[in-house]
N, C-alpha and C positions, 0 to 999 in steps of 0.2 A: 639440569644445570651442571655443565662440565667443570670439574675441578681436578687439580692435582696437588699432591703434597710434596713440598720441598723442605730443605733443612730449616727454613725460616717459618714456614706455616703453610696455609692452604691458599692456592691461587685459583681464582675463578677466571674462566675465559669463555669466549664464544668463538666459533669457527664456522666457515662456510666455503664451499667450492672445492675444486680439485686443481692439481698442478703444483707449480713451485710455491713454496711458502712465503708469505709476507706477514710481518708482525706489526700490529698497530698499538700505540700507547697513548693514553689520555693524559690530560693535564690536571693541575691541582683542582680539587673539589669535584672532579669528573668521574667517569666510569667508562666501561666499554660501550655504553649506550650512545656516546658521541659518534661512534662509527657505524651505527645501524645502516645507513645508506651506503657508506663506503664498503662495508663488508659485502653487501649485496652486489654492488657494481664490480668491485675487484674480484669477487668470488666467481664471476663468470669465466675468469681466465687464470686465477691463482687460488691456492689454498690459503685463505685469509684468516688470521687469528687476531682477536682483540682481547687483551687481558686487563684485569683490574689490578692496580697496584695495591699493596698491603695497606689496609686502613680505608680503602675506598671500594665502592661497589660491594661485592660479596667476598672479597679476599680478606683473610685473617692472618695476622702476624702474631705468633705466640709470645714474642718478646716486645711487642709494641715498638719496633725499631723502624719508625716511619721517616727514613732519611733517603736522600737522593742516592747515596752510596749503596744503601741496602737495596734500592730498586734496581740499580745496575746489576748487582749480584743476582737478583731474582730473575732478570731477563736471561742471564746465563743458565741458571738452573731450569727455568722454563723450557729453554731450547733443548737442554740435555734430557729432561724427562720425556719430552715428546719426540726425541730422536731427530730434531732439526739440526742438521750439520751446519748450515749457513743460510742466511736469509736477509733480505732488505728490512731495515727498521724504519718505521714511520711514526714520528711522535709529534703530538700537539703540545705547545707550551712546555710545562714541566716534562712531559713525555718526550719532547724533542731534546731537552737537555740530557735526559737519561739515555736517549738513543745515541747522542754524540759521545757521551761518557763511555757507553758500552762499546762503541766503535773504536774508541781509543784503547780500552782495556782488553777487548777481545777481538782484535782485528781479523783473525782468521774465520770468525763466525759471521761477519757482516759483509754482505755483498755491496750494499750502498745504503745511504741514509737520507731521510727526508726530515727536516725540522720545520715546523709550522708555528710561526709566532712565538718562537722559543727564546728564552733568555740565555745568552752565552755567559753573560755576567749578571749575577743576582741583583746588582744595583740598578739594572734596567727595568725592574719591576716597578709598577706605580706605587706611590707612597702607601696607599691603603694595604696593598699586599705585603709590603715590607713590614708594616706595623703589625700585621696579622701573625707574624712569627714570634711575637712576644706573648708569653703566657697570660699576662695581666689582661691584655685586650681580648685574647681568646676566651678567657673566663667570663668577661663582661658579656660578650656576644652570646655565649652558650647559656647564660643564666637569664637571658631575655629572648626566648625563642620567637615570641610574637614580633618583636622588633627586627629580628633576623629575617623572618619570612617577609616582612614588609620591605625591608631593604633589598633583599635578593630579587623580589619581583620587580622593583623599580630599576635595579641595577641591570637586569636582563635586557631592558630596552636601551640601555647605554652601551652595551657591549656587542649586541647583535641586531641585525635588521628585523628579524622576526622575534620580537621580545616576548611574545606570548609562548611560543614554542621553547625558547631558551629558558624562560622562567619556569615552565613545567619541568624541564629536564634538570635544572639546577635544584629545584625543591626536592625532586625524587632522589637525586644524588646526595644532597645534603642530609637527607633523612638517614643515610647509612654511614655517616661520618661521625667519629668521636672527637671530643676536644683535643685529645692527644694527636690523632692523625692530622687534624686541622692545623695545629700550630707547629708541630715538629717538622712536618714535610715542608711547609713554606719557610720555616726557620732555617732549614739547611739549604733550601733553594736560594734564598736571598744571600747566603754566604758563598755560593758557588761561583767560581770563575774558571772557565775552561780555556781562556784566551791562549795561555802559554803552551797548552797541550794540543791545540788544533793542528799544528804543523806535523804532528805524528800521523795524521790521517792520510791514507793513500787511496782510499776508496772514494767513488763519486759521492758528493754531498749536494743536495738541493735545499736551499733555504727559501721558504715561502713566507712572505710578510704582507700583511694588509696595511695599506697606506694610512688608515684611520684607527689603527690599533691603540686602544686606551689602557691596555693591561701591561704590555711589554713595549718598550720603545722600539719602533720600527727601525731605528738607526742601528740596531744590533746586526743588521745585514752587513754593515761595514766591517764589523769585527770578524764575522764569518768569512767574508770575501777577502779581507786582508791577511788573515792568519791560516786559513785552510785552502791551500793551493788547488785542491780538486773541487772546490765548491762553485756553484753558480746560483744565481738569485732569480726568483720569479716574483714580480710585484703584482699585487691584486689591488688595483686602484679603488674598487668599490667595496672593499672588505675592511673589517676591523680585525678582532682577535680570532674570529671563527670563519675563515674563508670557505670552509666546507659547507657552511650554512648560508653565508652571504652570496657566494658565487659558486654554487655546487657543480654546475656543468663544467665550467672552466677548471675548477679545482680538480675534479676527477679526471678530466682529460690531461691535465698537467702531470698528475701522479702517474697515470697509466703510461704516458709518453716517457717519463723518466725511468719507470721500471723496465721498459723495453729498450730505450735508447740512451739513457743517462750514463 
């Protein structure tokens, strides 16, 4: 299990392939496992890294600082520790928000950015996710694990075409999450708004949005398109929040084309 130690804690990551580096970032409640297929596909042409944010997967933050801002800093330290001078950043959901924020904060380190079903504005998260940022609700959820498991299995069919596969992945990832990482991360994400900072981005940005996304309002594409002059949008008509699972072939073709030509 490859890990590295940063100022904040221990970062777990997986990597595959050779060539120019590409960094993949998961969303809330997720882990590097979301990118298993993507790592294998992109790894044929790129050195592909998928990291776990602190409080998710196998990464550990000594100070329990599970915030979007801290995740942005961790990407910078991750690159420094591995000697990655610059790379494209690809992020799903919260990971895309982190990718954009890192592009704004560390422009010299980012070649281009892909955001997938990502909230530019925290208010675009669905109501359940916004409520999850409150400790009271998080406490109720964590004190009734049987109810949580039942809900997550049902919810998986609501957010992805292959509900069985999604449910198994969610349950495995949830087993590694603490109440603090659960509510602190989504609590800061719902308060995030990058709108006014998007104009600072000069590198190419691709926004991928699923037409039937029930987690983040697909209309977030308008915010990206209107405020980031270097952005372009790819619509996935048959996808929800997880186009890498709902339309995998087209998804990976779109990513690969952007990495070469975007």
